[in-house]
One Martini backbone bead per residue (centre of mass of N, CA, C, O) as a GRO file, in nm:
protein
  469
    1MET     BB    1   0.416  -0.840   2.101
    2ILE     BB    2   0.592  -0.817   1.834
    3LYS     BB    3   0.424  -0.845   1.520
    4PHE     BB    4   0.458  -0.925   1.186
    5GLY     BB    5   0.310  -0.854   0.887
    6THR     BB    6   0.250  -0.751   0.571
    7GLY     BB    7   0.275  -0.419   0.685
    8GLY     BB    8   0.404  -0.474   0.944
    9TRP     BB    9   0.362  -0.314   1.247
   10ARG     BB   10   0.040  -0.343   1.432
   11ALA     BB   11  -0.137  -0.137   1.686
   12ILE     BB   12  -0.291  -0.048   1.949
   13ILE     BB   13  -0.318   0.226   2.110
   14ALA     BB   14  -0.197   0.159   2.445
   15ASP     BB   15  -0.146  -0.145   2.420
   16GLU     BB   16   0.105  -0.214   2.209
   17PHE     BB   17   0.129   0.082   2.121
   18THR     BB   18   0.427   0.185   2.272
   19LYS     BB   19   0.704   0.320   2.389
   20GLU     BB   20   0.841   0.057   2.491
   21ASN     BB   21   0.804  -0.100   2.211
   22LEU     BB   22   0.959   0.106   2.038
   23GLN     BB   23   1.226   0.071   2.192
   24ILE     BB   24   1.265  -0.231   2.144
   25LEU     BB   25   1.268  -0.223   1.835
   26ALA     BB   26   1.512  -0.035   1.817
   27GLU     BB   27   1.712  -0.200   1.962
   28ALA     BB   28   1.701  -0.448   1.780
   29LEU     BB   29   1.799  -0.303   1.526
   30CYS     BB   30   2.072  -0.207   1.634
   31ARG     BB   31   2.183  -0.500   1.668
   32LYS     BB   32   2.158  -0.583   1.380
   33MET     BB   33   2.327  -0.364   1.246
   34LYS     BB   34   2.582  -0.433   1.400
   35ASP     BB   35   2.610  -0.729   1.310
   36GLU     BB   36   2.601  -0.619   0.988
   37HIS     BB   37   2.778  -0.352   0.954
   38VAL     BB   38   2.544  -0.082   0.921
   39ASP     BB   39   2.557   0.145   1.145
   40LYS     BB   40   2.723   0.388   0.999
   41GLU     BB   41   2.489   0.474   0.788
   42GLY     BB   42   2.221   0.459   0.922
   43ILE     BB   43   1.883   0.614   0.953
   44VAL     BB   44   1.553   0.643   0.827
   45ILE     BB   45   1.260   0.853   0.957
   46GLY     BB   46   0.908   0.846   0.947
   47TYR     BB   47   0.573   1.017   0.933
   48ASP     BB   48   0.243   1.060   1.004
   49ARG     BB   49  -0.086   1.172   1.115
   50ARG     BB   50  -0.102   1.014   1.348
   51PHE     BB   51  -0.120   0.937   1.660
   52LEU     BB   52   0.208   0.962   1.779
   53SER     BB   53   0.408   0.960   1.527
   54LYS     BB   54   0.628   1.164   1.607
   55GLU     BB   55   0.697   1.065   1.886
   56SER     BB   56   0.786   0.780   1.788
   57MET     BB   57   1.019   0.860   1.621
   58GLN     BB   58   1.176   1.004   1.854
   59TRP     BB   59   1.202   0.751   2.046
   60MET     BB   60   1.372   0.583   1.849
   61ALA     BB   61   1.602   0.796   1.800
   62GLU     BB   62   1.709   0.777   2.103
   63VAL     BB   63   1.816   0.485   2.072
   64PHE     BB   64   2.006   0.520   1.835
   65ALA     BB   65   2.184   0.731   1.980
   66GLN     BB   66   2.273   0.548   2.216
   67ASN     BB   67   2.407   0.353   1.971
   68ASN     BB   68   2.554   0.537   1.762
   69ILE     BB   69   2.311   0.611   1.552
   70THR     BB   70   2.206   0.770   1.281
   71SER     BB   71   1.927   0.986   1.247
   72ARG     BB   72   1.703   1.063   0.982
   73LEU     BB   73   1.448   1.299   1.011
   74ILE     BB   74   1.136   1.357   0.907
   75ASN     BB   75   1.008   1.680   1.013
   76ARG     BB   76   0.745   1.584   0.842
   77SER     BB   77   0.481   1.481   0.736
   78CYS     BB   78   0.464   1.183   0.514
   79PRO     BB   79   0.497   0.981   0.274
   80THR     BB   80   0.608   0.672   0.248
   81PRO     BB   81   0.764   0.691  -0.037
   82VAL     BB   82   0.978   0.893   0.088
   83CYS     BB   83   1.129   0.694   0.261
   84MET     BB   84   1.197   0.485   0.036
   85PHE     BB   85   1.355   0.693  -0.142
   86LEU     BB   86   1.583   0.737   0.071
   87VAL     BB   87   1.691   0.460   0.089
   88GLN     BB   88   1.760   0.425  -0.203
   89GLN     BB   89   1.938   0.697  -0.262
   90ASN     BB   90   2.139   0.619   0.004
   91HIS     BB   91   2.196   0.320   0.045
   92LEU     BB   92   2.026   0.180   0.256
   93HIS     BB   93   1.932  -0.091   0.481
   94TYR     BB   94   1.742   0.119   0.664
   95GLY     BB   95   1.393   0.191   0.740
   96LEU     BB   96   1.135   0.404   0.893
   97MET     BB   97   0.758   0.402   0.938
   98VAL     BB   98   0.513   0.574   1.088
   99THR     BB   99   0.236   0.352   1.044
  100ALA     BB  100  -0.114   0.216   0.957
  101SER     BB  101  -0.232   0.330   0.703
  102HIS     BB  102  -0.562   0.190   0.669
  103ASN     BB  103  -0.629   0.184   0.937
  104PRO     BB  104  -0.763   0.259   1.209
  105ALA     BB  105  -0.719   0.515   1.441
  106VAL     BB  106  -0.628   0.317   1.680
  107TYR     BB  107  -0.391   0.277   1.511
  108ASN     BB  108  -0.043   0.178   1.485
  109GLY     BB  109   0.301   0.179   1.334
  110VAL     BB  110   0.560  -0.019   1.152
  111LYS     BB  111   0.781   0.024   0.882
  112VAL     BB  112   1.013  -0.180   0.706
  113PHE     BB  113   1.309  -0.102   0.530
  114THR     BB  114   1.525  -0.193   0.265
  115PHE     BB  115   1.734  -0.237   0.026
  116GLY     BB  116   1.594  -0.013  -0.219
  117GLY     BB  117   1.307   0.047  -0.067
  118ARG     BB  118   1.187  -0.203   0.056
  119ASP     BB  119   1.004  -0.443   0.194
  120ALA     BB  120   1.032  -0.632   0.444
  121ASP     BB  121   1.085  -0.951   0.478
  122LEU     BB  122   1.050  -1.243   0.661
  123THR     BB  123   1.340  -1.269   0.734
  124VAL     BB  124   1.379  -0.987   0.864
  125THR     BB  125   1.137  -0.981   1.065
  126GLY     BB  126   1.216  -1.244   1.214
  127SER     BB  127   1.480  -1.137   1.310
  128ILE     BB  128   1.374  -0.897   1.476
  129GLU     BB  129   1.212  -1.077   1.668
  130ASN     BB  130   1.464  -1.220   1.782
  131TYR     BB  131   1.582  -0.960   1.904
  132ILE     BB  132   1.344  -0.878   2.079
  133ALA     BB  133   1.360  -1.130   2.275
  134LYS     BB  134   1.654  -1.005   2.390
  135VAL     BB  135   1.535  -0.761   2.519
  136GLN     BB  136   1.583  -0.552   2.784
  137LYS     BB  137   1.442  -0.404   3.059
  138PRO     BB  138   1.519  -0.103   3.014
  139VAL     BB  139   1.570   0.116   2.763
  140ALA     BB  140   1.811   0.298   2.638
  141PHE     BB  141   1.851   0.664   2.619
  142MET     BB  142   1.858   0.962   2.442
  143PRO     BB  143   1.803   1.270   2.461
  144TYR     BB  144   1.697   1.448   2.197
  145GLU     BB  145   1.874   1.706   2.224
  146GLU     BB  146   2.144   1.564   2.257
  147GLY     BB  147   2.130   1.422   1.979
  148ILE     BB  148   2.133   1.690   1.819
  149GLN     BB  149   2.404   1.807   1.930
  150LYS     BB  150   2.571   1.536   1.827
  151GLY     BB  151   2.447   1.443   1.535
  152LEU     BB  152   2.242   1.176   1.575
  153ILE     BB  153   2.013   1.382   1.519
  154GLN     BB  154   1.843   1.452   1.201
  155GLU     BB  155   1.680   1.707   1.037
  156ILE     BB  156   1.452   1.655   0.754
  157TYR     BB  157   1.337   1.767   0.400
  158PRO     BB  158   1.272   1.569   0.103
  159LEU     BB  159   1.024   1.643  -0.087
  160ASP     BB  160   1.151   1.782  -0.327
  161ASP     BB  161   1.318   1.545  -0.433
  162TYR     BB  162   1.075   1.361  -0.481
  163ILE     BB  163   0.918   1.542  -0.678
  164ASP     BB  164   1.156   1.557  -0.885
  165TYR     BB  165   1.155   1.249  -0.944
  166ILE     BB  166   0.873   1.254  -1.080
  167LEU     BB  167   0.898   1.482  -1.287
  168GLU     BB  168   1.130   1.355  -1.456
  169ASP     BB  169   0.913   1.123  -1.569
  170ILE     BB  170   0.701   1.311  -1.637
  171ASP     BB  171   0.480   1.444  -1.895
  172THR     BB  172   0.429   1.774  -1.852
  173LYS     BB  173   0.374   1.879  -2.131
  174ALA     BB  174   0.119   1.721  -2.195
  175ILE     BB  175  -0.037   1.824  -1.956
  176ARG     BB  176  -0.038   2.126  -2.004
  177LYS     BB  177  -0.204   2.096  -2.280
  178ALA     BB  178  -0.464   1.961  -2.142
  179ARG     BB  179  -0.594   2.106  -1.896
  180LEU     BB  180  -0.656   1.966  -1.619
  181ALA     BB  181  -0.896   1.849  -1.387
  182ILE     BB  182  -0.830   1.791  -1.032
  183ALA     BB  183  -0.932   1.584  -0.771
  184ILE     BB  184  -0.850   1.558  -0.416
  185ASP     BB  185  -0.816   1.280  -0.156
  186PRO     BB  186  -0.639   1.223   0.141
  187MET     BB  187  -0.796   1.148   0.400
  188TYR     BB  188  -0.621   1.313   0.610
  189GLY     BB  189  -0.349   1.283   0.501
  190VAL     BB  190  -0.016   1.303   0.312
  191SER     BB  191  -0.058   1.393  -0.011
  192GLU     BB  192  -0.111   1.680  -0.097
  193THR     BB  193   0.155   1.838  -0.142
  194ALA     BB  194   0.276   1.649  -0.355
  195LEU     BB  195   0.036   1.628  -0.557
  196LYS     BB  196  -0.023   1.935  -0.590
  197THR     BB  197   0.256   2.016  -0.695
  198ILE     BB  198   0.266   1.846  -0.947
  199LEU     BB  199   0.005   1.939  -1.084
  200ILE     BB  200   0.060   2.251  -1.087
  201THR     BB  201   0.323   2.226  -1.250
  202ALA     BB  202   0.131   2.102  -1.495
  203ARG     BB  203  -0.129   2.280  -1.508
  204CYS     BB  204  -0.346   2.205  -1.303
  205ARG     BB  205  -0.653   2.189  -1.176
  206VAL     BB  206  -0.684   2.203  -0.808
  207GLU     BB  207  -0.873   2.018  -0.568
  208THR     BB  208  -0.953   1.987  -0.212
  209MET     BB  209  -1.038   1.724   0.012
  210HIS     BB  210  -0.959   1.629   0.317
  211GLY     BB  211  -0.665   1.799   0.406
  212SER     BB  212  -0.671   1.792   0.686
  213HIS     BB  213  -0.584   1.744   1.024
  214ASP     BB  214  -0.694   1.413   1.118
  215PRO     BB  215  -0.658   1.136   1.331
  216LEU     BB  216  -0.980   1.038   1.272
  217PHE     BB  217  -1.057   1.060   0.966
  218GLY     BB  218  -1.365   1.159   1.001
  219GLY     BB  219  -1.446   0.859   1.126
  220HIS     BB  220  -1.280   0.699   0.921
  221THR     BB  221  -1.128   0.491   0.716
  222PRO     BB  222  -0.816   0.530   0.526
  223ALA     BB  223  -0.982   0.396   0.266
  224PRO     BB  224  -1.017   0.393  -0.101
  225ASP     BB  225  -1.313   0.312  -0.137
  226ALA     BB  226  -1.625   0.326  -0.259
  227GLU     BB  227  -1.756   0.441  -0.004
  228ALA     BB  228  -1.536   0.674   0.062
  229MET     BB  229  -1.586   0.801  -0.257
  230ARG     BB  230  -1.875   0.939  -0.281
  231GLU     BB  231  -1.799   1.237  -0.252
  232LEU     BB  232  -1.599   1.256  -0.480
  233SER     BB  233  -1.780   1.172  -0.702
  234ALA     BB  234  -1.983   1.408  -0.672
  235TYR     BB  235  -1.775   1.636  -0.716
  236VAL     BB  236  -1.689   1.565  -0.998
  237GLU     BB  237  -1.955   1.567  -1.141
  238ARG     BB  238  -2.059   1.854  -1.052
  239ASN     BB  239  -1.762   2.009  -1.164
  240GLY     BB  240  -1.604   1.879  -1.411
  241PHE     BB  241  -1.392   1.668  -1.377
  242ASP     BB  242  -1.154   1.445  -1.497
  243MET     BB  243  -1.064   1.365  -1.197
  244GLY     BB  244  -1.035   1.148  -0.905
  245ILE     BB  245  -0.811   1.140  -0.617
  246ALA     BB  246  -0.720   0.881  -0.388
  247THR     BB  247  -0.572   0.823  -0.065
  248ASP     BB  248  -0.428   0.696   0.177
  249GLY     BB  249  -0.287   0.776   0.487
  250ASP     BB  250   0.024   0.722   0.346
  251ALA     BB  251   0.024   0.717   0.011
  252ASP     BB  252   0.051   0.399  -0.122
  253ARG     BB  253  -0.250   0.439  -0.217
  254ILE     BB  254  -0.507   0.403  -0.481
  255SER     BB  255  -0.792   0.588  -0.618
  256VAL     BB  256  -1.065   0.635  -0.867
  257VAL     BB  257  -1.247   0.879  -1.051
  258ASP     BB  258  -1.418   0.967  -1.305
  259ASP     BB  259  -1.574   1.196  -1.508
  260TYR     BB  260  -1.855   1.058  -1.387
  261GLY     BB  261  -1.802   0.939  -1.093
  262THR     BB  262  -1.666   0.665  -1.128
  263PHE     BB  263  -1.550   0.390  -0.975
  264LEU     BB  264  -1.205   0.294  -0.966
  265SER     BB  265  -1.030   0.033  -0.908
  266ALA     BB  266  -0.734  -0.115  -0.860
  267ASN     BB  267  -0.776  -0.315  -1.073
  268ASP     BB  268  -0.828  -0.119  -1.305
  269LEU     BB  269  -0.565   0.045  -1.284
  270LEU     BB  270  -0.369  -0.179  -1.336
  271VAL     BB  271  -0.469  -0.247  -1.616
  272ILE     BB  272  -0.442   0.026  -1.744
  273LEU     BB  273  -0.142   0.077  -1.691
  274TYR     BB  274  -0.029  -0.166  -1.852
  275TRP     BB  275  -0.148  -0.069  -2.112
  276TYR     BB  276   0.002   0.208  -2.126
  277LEU     BB  277   0.305   0.106  -2.106
  278CYS     BB  278   0.283  -0.055  -2.370
  279GLU     BB  279   0.135   0.155  -2.583
  280TYR     BB  280   0.296   0.440  -2.500
  281ARG     BB  281   0.584   0.361  -2.350
  282GLY     BB  282   0.712   0.086  -2.467
  283MET     BB  283   0.677  -0.140  -2.260
  284LYS     BB  284   0.821  -0.468  -2.188
  285GLY     BB  285   0.644  -0.722  -2.003
  286PRO     BB  286   0.557  -0.841  -1.723
  287CYS     BB  287   0.345  -0.923  -1.441
  288VAL     BB  288   0.218  -0.852  -1.106
  289ARG     BB  289   0.023  -1.029  -0.851
  290ASN     BB  290  -0.192  -1.116  -0.629
  291VAL     BB  291  -0.435  -1.346  -0.513
  292CYS     BB  292  -0.651  -1.077  -0.474
  293THR     BB  293  -0.641  -1.019  -0.787
  294THR     BB  294  -0.705  -0.964  -1.097
  295THR     BB  295  -0.729  -1.173  -1.402
  296ARG     BB  296  -0.727  -0.944  -1.621
  297LEU     BB  297  -0.426  -0.924  -1.621
  298ASP     BB  298  -0.366  -1.188  -1.761
  299ARG     BB  299  -0.520  -1.133  -2.030
  300LEU     BB  300  -0.347  -0.886  -2.109
  301ALA     BB  301  -0.078  -1.036  -2.118
  302GLU     BB  302  -0.147  -1.225  -2.342
  303LYS     BB  303  -0.192  -1.001  -2.562
  304PHE     BB  304   0.131  -0.925  -2.507
  305HIS     BB  305   0.291  -1.190  -2.470
  306GLN     BB  306   0.269  -1.238  -2.149
  307LYS     BB  307   0.322  -1.264  -1.799
  308CYS     BB  308   0.145  -1.349  -1.501
  309TYR     BB  309   0.221  -1.320  -1.163
  310GLU     BB  310   0.176  -1.495  -0.857
  311VAL     BB  311   0.134  -1.384  -0.525
  312PRO     BB  312   0.133  -1.316  -0.220
  313VAL     BB  313   0.051  -1.128   0.035
  314GLY     BB  314   0.260  -0.860   0.005
  315PHE     BB  315   0.477  -0.633  -0.137
  316LYS     BB  316   0.736  -0.800  -0.120
  317TRP     BB  317   0.646  -1.012  -0.337
  318VAL     BB  318   0.614  -0.814  -0.574
  319SER     BB  319   0.896  -0.693  -0.586
  320SER     BB  320   1.057  -0.954  -0.608
  321LYS     BB  321   0.922  -1.055  -0.875
  322MET     BB  322   0.987  -0.815  -1.047
  323ASP     BB  323   1.304  -0.861  -1.038
  324GLU     BB  324   1.300  -1.163  -1.137
  325THR     BB  325   1.115  -1.080  -1.415
  326HIS     BB  326   1.108  -0.784  -1.522
  327ALA     BB  327   0.867  -0.627  -1.452
  328ILE     BB  328   0.656  -0.339  -1.514
  329ILE     BB  329   0.420  -0.444  -1.309
  330GLY     BB  330   0.277  -0.407  -0.980
  331GLY     BB  331  -0.004  -0.548  -0.765
  332GLU     BB  332  -0.311  -0.464  -0.578
  333SER     BB  333  -0.649  -0.445  -0.473
  334SER     BB  334  -0.574  -0.213  -0.239
  335GLY     BB  335  -0.369   0.008  -0.425
  336GLY     BB  336  -0.097  -0.112  -0.479
  337MET     BB  337   0.198   0.010  -0.682
  338ALA     BB  338   0.453  -0.069  -0.930
  339ILE     BB  339   0.737   0.049  -1.123
  340GLN     BB  340   0.962   0.022  -1.341
  341GLY     BB  341   1.237   0.223  -1.209
  342ARG     BB  342   1.140   0.261  -0.932
  343ILE     BB  343   1.041   0.214  -0.659
  344LYS     BB  344   0.981  -0.103  -0.477
  345GLY     BB  345   0.719   0.020  -0.394
  346LYS     BB  346   0.452   0.183  -0.293
  347ASP     BB  347   0.309   0.461  -0.512
  348GLY     BB  348   0.054   0.689  -0.515
  349ILE     BB  349   0.178   0.943  -0.648
  350TYR     BB  350   0.297   0.831  -0.905
  351ALA     BB  351   0.039   0.693  -1.006
  352ALA     BB  352  -0.114   0.952  -1.040
  353ALA     BB  353   0.063   1.095  -1.240
  354LEU     BB  354   0.043   0.872  -1.455
  355LEU     BB  355  -0.268   0.898  -1.505
  356VAL     BB  356  -0.252   1.189  -1.602
  357GLU     BB  357  -0.067   1.134  -1.835
  358MET     BB  358  -0.245   0.929  -1.992
  359GLU     BB  359  -0.471   1.136  -2.059
  360ALA     BB  360  -0.285   1.339  -2.211
  361ARG     BB  361  -0.156   1.144  -2.428
  362THR     BB  362  -0.435   1.006  -2.538
  363GLY     BB  363  -0.693   1.200  -2.537
  364LYS     BB  364  -0.841   1.042  -2.307
  365LYS     BB  365  -1.062   0.952  -2.104
  366ILE     BB  366  -1.077   0.740  -1.845
  367SER     BB  367  -1.345   0.607  -1.937
  368GLU     BB  368  -1.251   0.526  -2.221
  369ILE     BB  369  -1.013   0.355  -2.141
  370ALA     BB  370  -1.167   0.149  -1.973
  371LYS     BB  371  -1.341   0.048  -2.197
  372LEU     BB  372  -1.115  -0.043  -2.394
  373VAL     BB  373  -1.001  -0.257  -2.188
  374ASP     BB  374  -1.260  -0.423  -2.148
  375GLU     BB  375  -1.263  -0.529  -2.449
  376ILE     BB  376  -1.000  -0.697  -2.405
  377THR     BB  377  -1.070  -0.857  -2.108
  378GLY     BB  378  -1.324  -0.813  -1.998
  379THR     BB  379  -1.577  -0.848  -1.758
  380THR     BB  380  -1.599  -0.816  -1.395
  381ALA     BB  381  -1.670  -0.911  -1.057
  382PHE     BB  382  -1.568  -0.737  -0.756
  383VAL     BB  383  -1.538  -0.864  -0.418
  384GLU     BB  384  -1.532  -0.758  -0.066
  385HIS     BB  385  -1.479  -0.899   0.275
  386ASN     BB  386  -1.506  -0.830   0.636
  387TYR     BB  387  -1.490  -1.078   0.884
  388ARG     BB  388  -1.578  -1.063   1.208
  389PHE     BB  389  -1.417  -1.207   1.497
  390LYS     BB  390  -1.309  -1.381   1.761
  391ALA     BB  391  -0.992  -1.425   1.866
  392GLU     BB  392  -1.055  -1.733   1.955
  393GLN     BB  393  -1.141  -1.837   1.661
  394LYS     BB  394  -0.888  -1.859   1.477
  395ALA     BB  395  -0.792  -2.149   1.528
  396GLU     BB  396  -1.042  -2.289   1.433
  397PHE     BB  397  -1.041  -2.177   1.142
  398HIS     BB  398  -0.759  -2.259   1.051
  399GLU     BB  399  -0.810  -2.553   1.075
  400ARG     BB  400  -1.050  -2.580   0.879
  401ILE     BB  401  -0.909  -2.441   0.635
  402MET     BB  402  -0.570  -2.514   0.647
  403VAL     BB  403  -0.589  -2.823   0.753
  404ASN     BB  404  -0.879  -2.956   0.657
  405HIS     BB  405  -0.998  -2.826   0.405
  406GLU     BB  406  -1.265  -2.672   0.441
  407LEU     BB  407  -1.571  -2.653   0.242
  408PRO     BB  408  -1.817  -2.535   0.087
  409GLU     BB  409  -2.111  -2.531  -0.082
  410PHE     BB  410  -2.124  -2.481  -0.414
  411PRO     BB  411  -2.306  -2.372  -0.715
  412TYR     BB  412  -2.021  -2.427  -0.845
  413PRO     BB  413  -1.775  -2.563  -1.013
  414VAL     BB  414  -1.463  -2.700  -0.926
  415ASP     BB  415  -1.149  -2.692  -1.046
  416HIS     BB  416  -0.957  -2.566  -0.796
  417VAL     BB  417  -0.734  -2.597  -0.505
  418TYR     BB  418  -0.534  -2.354  -0.311
  419TYR     BB  419  -0.238  -2.242  -0.078
  420PRO     BB  420  -0.072  -1.960  -0.103
  421ASP     BB  421  -0.271  -1.756   0.084
  422GLY     BB  422  -0.453  -1.931   0.194
  423CYS     BB  423  -0.764  -1.971   0.025
  424LYS     BB  424  -0.814  -2.098  -0.322
  425VAL     BB  425  -1.102  -2.088  -0.543
  426VAL     BB  426  -1.151  -2.231  -0.864
  427PHE     BB  427  -1.344  -2.146  -1.136
  428PRO     BB  428  -1.429  -2.134  -1.462
  429ASP     BB  429  -1.549  -1.808  -1.388
  430GLY     BB  430  -1.355  -1.794  -1.117
  431TRP     BB  431  -1.301  -1.668  -0.764
  432ILE     BB  432  -1.181  -1.739  -0.428
  433SER     BB  433  -1.046  -1.561  -0.138
  434VAL     BB  434  -0.905  -1.673   0.186
  435ARG     BB  435  -0.793  -1.469   0.469
  436PHE     BB  436  -0.601  -1.350   0.725
  437SER     BB  437  -0.539  -1.099   0.906
  438GLY     BB  438  -0.238  -0.940   1.043
  439THR     BB  439  -0.399  -0.709   1.247
  440GLU     BB  440  -0.698  -0.841   1.248
  441PRO     BB  441  -1.009  -0.995   1.341
  442LEU     BB  442  -1.010  -1.103   1.013
  443LEU     BB  443  -1.186  -1.216   0.721
  444ARG     BB  444  -1.073  -1.222   0.402
  445VAL     BB  445  -1.286  -1.166   0.109
  446PHE     BB  446  -1.241  -1.267  -0.230
  447ALA     BB  447  -1.411  -1.195  -0.546
  448GLU     BB  448  -1.434  -1.333  -0.895
  449MET     BB  449  -1.685  -1.279  -1.143
  450LYS     BB  450  -1.918  -1.225  -1.379
  451THR     BB  451  -2.100  -1.144  -1.132
  452LYS     BB  452  -2.206  -1.005  -0.841
  453GLU     BB  453  -2.392  -1.238  -0.756
  454GLU     BB  454  -2.179  -1.459  -0.768
  455ALA     BB  455  -1.983  -1.334  -0.573
  456GLU     BB  456  -2.168  -1.312  -0.331
  457THR     BB  457  -2.234  -1.615  -0.312
  458VAL     BB  458  -1.946  -1.728  -0.246
  459CYS     BB  459  -1.913  -1.560   0.011
  460ALA     BB  460  -2.166  -1.673   0.166
  461CYS     BB  461  -2.061  -1.949   0.199
  462PHE     BB  462  -1.838  -1.894   0.408
  463LYS     BB  463  -2.008  -1.740   0.611
  464ASP     BB  464  -2.202  -1.972   0.674
  465MET     BB  465  -2.001  -2.194   0.758
  466LEU     BB  466  -1.884  -1.989   1.008
  467LYS     BB  467  -2.094  -1.801   1.124
  468LEU     BB  468  -2.095  -1.501   1.026
  469GLU     BB  469  -2.161  -1.145   1.042
   0.00000   0.00000   0.00000
């Protein structure tokens, strides 16, 4: 029942996300750690604000304690990057984060991190699944208080260390001089304390919306897309903020609205930050994006006489290619990005701090920077749709798209088609990518064309071919 997707294991609470399955997952990882002789170093586990997240962390810790493996538990809800930071800084081979990231509130899940603080790759998650298959129920566990008394369960709170790690890298002196006003929207998630502390330390005026703890996320999915950020956009425009920053439920993804309240997508931010790193921080090197992310990044890389590398969806591919190519930035259209020299995974808190530094050091509003970069790369229209289907239709759709290579009739000439992760069709002036969600019965469709009308047209072609709603 436990299958890992692109962002860990996610499942509906009380359906597959259960105490029993969490114990099975923990037992499987215990056996893997023992077989690899890394059990003595222990494991770190964190949790976000979702329903049952803290309890889930504790249930897994009880299994580790029974196996004589020390668990260091982050004893307050925290951003996912904090857990990755701890894995990296303590040279641990494994870490766990209880979160379903930007999924709807009925979901919860577990992300697995490996040495260096990176997302577990397919080899690791496949191996864990093999161990899971061999676990017999019921799983033995040590009561939580007994684990505490024996020192096998340790409660820690490392947020200050993580905040200092970011402040040491960010030009707070420049930000102090700029006296910026920033609005933040944690989307009822876990970013407020870290982000607000960093910005106030740099003497920004900071105001927060949607900062309270709500496991239902205000009735919305905690994903910082254009629709979800309408309220932040209006707030920024109405109150004269320099920028509005929103993070997803576990704070590893980010989106921004500029000083006019205009939504800047993750695609925009990735291109802008690459420009800033090269032009102002003096960093030189290639960049990495996944198959569903803007090719404007490729054009900017060419301007800097660098290469942009394309990888499948899943941040483990981004971080791996960054290591391989010494890339200075990597990211994805869903809002995750990483910078060379920082933690190996997505970090929405650091990305936010870097964007604020960018505005302070350049002396330009983020709207001006976006316009400047647009002039270098040219503009495009990027759209994405999630088409829901019945679970039993997945096999049929997979065979039609991935096996039989069935394509709709497009009104534009097709340059080439390839299957890096799902199906990607490239036109002379754009592309469309179609892939299945790893956690929900959804067909994810991304398109980038010269105009929004053209992008919506190619998306509709796939929708009509499959008769989707």
